[in-house]
N, C-alpha and C positions, 0 to 999 in steps of 0.2 A: 826521332828518325824511325821511320817504319823499317822493319827488318826484311820485308819481302819485295818491296817495289821501290828500288833506288833510282828509277829512271828520271823522276822529277828533278832531284838535285843536279843531275848531269845532263839535263836537256839544254846544252849549249848549241848555238847556231852552227851547223855543219856545212857552211858554204864550201863548195869544192874549189880547190886550187886548180886552175886550168893550165895544162901544159901547152906550149906553143905548138900548134899543129905543124908549122913549117919545119920544125926540128924533129919531127917524128920520122921513123923509118918503119917499113920501106917507103921509097919515094912515092909521093902522091901526085897526081896530075894537077897542073896549075889551076884548073877550074875548081877542083875539090878544095885545094888550099885557100883560094879566094873566098869560097863559100863558107868554110869553116872560120876564117878570120872575120867574115862579115857577120856571122851569127854570134861570134864572141863579142864583137862590138855592140851588137843589139842587146846582148845579155847585159853588158855594162851600162846600157841605156835603159835598163829595167823593162825591156820588151820580153818578158818571160814567157808568156803564152805563145807568142809568135815563134820564139826559139824552140820551144818544146815541140810544137807541131812540125816545123820544118825539119828539126833534127830527127825526130821519130820517123818521118817519111823517108828521109835520105838513108837512115839506118835500115829500114825495111827494104828499100830499093836495092841496097848493096849486099844483101844477104846472099850467100852462096857464091860469091865472086872469087877473084884471085887474091893473092896475098896483099896487094895494094888496096883492093876493095875491102878486104877484112879489116885491115888497119884503119881505113877511113871510117868504116862502120863503127868500130870501137870508139873512135873520137867523137862521132855523132852521138853515140850513146852517152858519152861523158857529158857532152853539152846538154842533152835532154835531162840527165840527172841533175846538172846544175840548175836548169830551169825549174824542174820539179821541186827541188829543195827550196828554191826561193819562192815557189808558189805554195809553200808549206804542205807538201806532199812527200814526206821523207821516205815512205814505204815505196812509192813509185820510183823515187830517185835511187833507192837502194837496189831495187830490181833492175834498173838500167845498168848500174855498176856491175852487178853480179853477172849480167849478160855480157857486158864488155870484157871483163876479166876472164871469161870462159871462152872467148874466141880464139881459135887456133892461130898461133903466130904472135900473140901478145907476149912480150918478154916478161920474165919473172918479176923484175923490179917494178915495172909499170903495173902489173897485176897485183902486186903487194900494196902499192900505193892506193889502188882502188879498193883493195880488200879492207884496209884501214878505214878508209872513208865510208865504205859500206857499213862497217861495224858501228860507226857513230850514227849513221842514219837509222840503222835498225834500232839502236838504243833510243834515238829521238822518236821513233815510231812506236815505242813500247814493246818491242820484240827483244826483251832483256836476255833470254837464254840464247837466241840466235846471235845477238851481239857478243855475248861472252865467248861463244864458240869461235866466232870469226876473229875477234881480238886475240884470243888465246892462240889461234893458229898463226896470226901475224907476229906475236910476241915470241914464238918459238924460233923465229929467224931474225928478229930484230930486238935491240936493247929497248928502244922506245924512250920517250920523254917521260918526265914525271907525270904529266896529265894522263898518259896511257897507263901508268901504274896506278894512279888514283882511280881511273875508270875501271880497270880490272878488279881492284879491291872492292869497289862499289858493287860490281856485278856479282862477284863471289859472295859478298855479304847478303845480297838479295836472296841467294840460295842457302843461307845460313852455313856456308862453308867457311867457318871462321879461321880454321888453320890455313886454308888457301888465301883468304883475304889478308890475313896478317902478314904473310910473306910479301905481298905487294905494298901493303901500308908501310912496312919497314924499308923497302926499296925506295918508295916515294919520299919517306922522311930523310933518307940519306942526302937527297938533293938539297936539303936545307932551305927550300922555298918558304916564303911567308905564308902561313896557313890562314885561309879565310874561315869563317864560322862553320860552313858546311863540311870542309875537309877536316877541321879539328874535331867536329862532332863525330864524323865517320872513323877517324883514327882512334879516338878514345873509346868509341863503342866496340870496334873490332879488337882492339887490344884487350879490352875487358872481357869480351866474349871468348877470346882465345886463351883466357886465363892469366893474362898479364895485367892485373888490376893496378899494380904499382906503377907500370909503364903508362897506363891510361891517366892516372892521377898526376904523375910527373909531367906528362904533356900538358895537361891543363895548367899546372902551376907555373911551367915555363912560360906559357902565354901570358900569365898574369904579371911576370917579372917585367915585361915590356909594355904593360897596359897603361902604367902611369895613372893619370886621372881620367881615363876613359871608362866612364860608369857602365856603359853597355857591355863592355868586355867582362867586367866583374860580374854583372848580372848573369850573363850567359854562362860564364864559367861555373858559377854556383848552381844554375839550373842543370847544367850537364852533369856535374858531380852528383846532384840529387838523383838524376835519372840513372846513374851508374850504381845507385843503391848505397850511397854514402851521404845520408842526410846530415849526420854530424859534422862531416867535413864541409858540406855545403854551408852549414850555419857558421862554421869557423871562417870560411872565405867571406861570407857576407859580413860578418862581424869585423874582419880585418879591413874590408872596404869601407865600412861605416866609421871605424876609428880613424882612418886615413882622411875622412872627409870626402871620399869619392862618391859614396852612397849617402843620400840625405833626402829629407822630405817625407811626407806622409805615406806615400806608396812604398818607399823603400823601408820605412819603419815598420809598416804592416808586414811586409815580407820578412823582415828580420825577426819579428815575433813568431810568424808561422814557421820559419826554419828552425828556431830554437825549439818549438813545440814538436816538430817532426824529428828533430835531431837528437832527442834525448835530454834536453835541458828545459823541461816545462816550467820549472820554478823561475828560471831566467825570463822565459816568455811571459809568465804571469806578472813578474815584477815590472818588466818593460811596459806591458799593456796597462797595468794599473797606474803607472806614472803618466803614460800617454793620455789616459782618460782624465786623470786629474788635471793635467796641464792643458787639456783640450787640443793636444797634438793630433789626436784621432777622434773621430766622431763618437760621442757617447750614445750609441744606439744599441739595439738588441743584438745585432750580430756580434759586435765587439764585446758585449757583456756576456754573451754565451761563450765566446772564445776564451774570455777570461775565466769563466766558471770551469771550462774544460781543462784549462791550463793548471789551475789550482788543483783540480781533481787528479790530473795526471801526475802532478808533483806530490800527491798524497798529503797536501796541506788541508786537512779535513775542515778546520774551522773556517778558513778562507773560502774553501769550496762551497761549504754549506751557506755561508753568507752571500756568496756570489749567485748561487743557484736561487736563493730566496729572492734576491734583487731581480733576477731574470723573470722568475715566476710571477712576482708581484707586478712587474711592469707589463708582461705580455698577457697575463690572464689566461694563458693556454694550459690545457690539462696535461699535455706532454711535459711541460717544464715543471709543473708541480710533481708529476710522477718521477721525474729525474731527481728532484730534490728529495722525495720520499725514499726512493731506492738508495740514494747515497746515505741518508741519514740511517736507514735500516742497516746498511752494510757496516757502519761504524758504531752501531749500537745506541744511536740517539733515538730511542723509542718514541719519546714525546714528539719530537720534530717530525719523525717518520709518520706517526699517526695522523697528525694534523695535515701534513702535506698530501698524504695518500687519500684522505677523505676528501680534500679539495679536488684532487685529480679525479676521484670517482664522481663527484658532483658535476665535473666538466666533461664527463662521458668517457673517461679512461677506464674501461672495464678490467684492464689488467691489474688496476689498483686493488681489486677485491682480494686476489690471491696474496698480495703483499700484506694487506691488512689482516687477513686470517692467520698469517704467519707471525704477527706480533706477539710478544709474551703476554700472558694473561695479566690483565690489570693496566695495560698500556694503551689500550684502544681509546680510552676516554681522556687521554692526556697525561696519565700518571705513569711515571717511570717504574721499572721493576723494583719491587720492594716497597711501593707506595710513595716514592720520592719523585717529585717533578724535576725536570732538568732546568726549567726556567730559561736562563740565557737571554738571547735576543729575540725570542718568539713570545709574543704576548697574545695568549688566547688563540681561538680557532680562526685561521685565515678565512674560512667560509663565512664566519660571522662578520669579519672586517669588510668583506665585499658587500 
């Protein structure tokens, strides 16, 4: 979720609910009532452009009239707003409503209904700050529904007002409505940013209790926990989903490995990946071989890491891979391996290898270990000569 522009997740269709003109007060002339009803029917028949033009013309004609004219003008502006909204011009629609609710004689309740609708339209038009001010004004006089609370939380989160946003999130959660993905993500993010990390994680875990075999819910929960800065917990969620059989297949296995690597259990990641490559559950390609090498290296399993990087470098023939092998070998005191790998990296154009080679102990540059003893092991001769 982006923290500054929440308008996209809340861009719901804001079609305006039309009040029956015949029930409006003060009393309107019969011709105006018939015209309003006719335009409302044309609106229902999707004649949006016609309704917009006729309603705007009538509203302009009635400007400056008596109380009955002013009320009729407000209703024509409401119709124009409805037409503009359905023509996908929420900003124009919001402007008509703002004008309608500002007409002298419009009662407070009706003005507030238009205020709430205007706030939604401003939000839909991308005017988040204006929408937040209007909705906040409306909520000072009304309890609102849970959707209003979610909307206010989203708008405050866009301004990084986490303390304000969390109050509305908690009010929305009291309603007990089923949370969709967007609202769950919003709630968890707001709770975490407001300092209630346990509340954020508990919310995610509660969603998992009812997830059953819905693999997508498990995937999204793990992804959200990872974004909240808890990669270890994300790995645990993924592991639980895998063990239950909810998550399966090559893509889920690859993500399981990546989460273990990110979540502080690289040895487990390396073991899973080594087995997957051996069983051909994942492709035995350079990307996965490099991942295996990084996992063994992160786990500080030096022999496995050296062997894995040697495999990668031999397969790829790239100087950077030989350099990585040389740096690792240098770091663990494997001077002979370091010298051979670094010389190969230098031959392949990695100039950085010169500094590493210069730092090798005397007598190790030609393949001899310190004290004149060679390491031997799984390296036979100079890799440069093998190529």
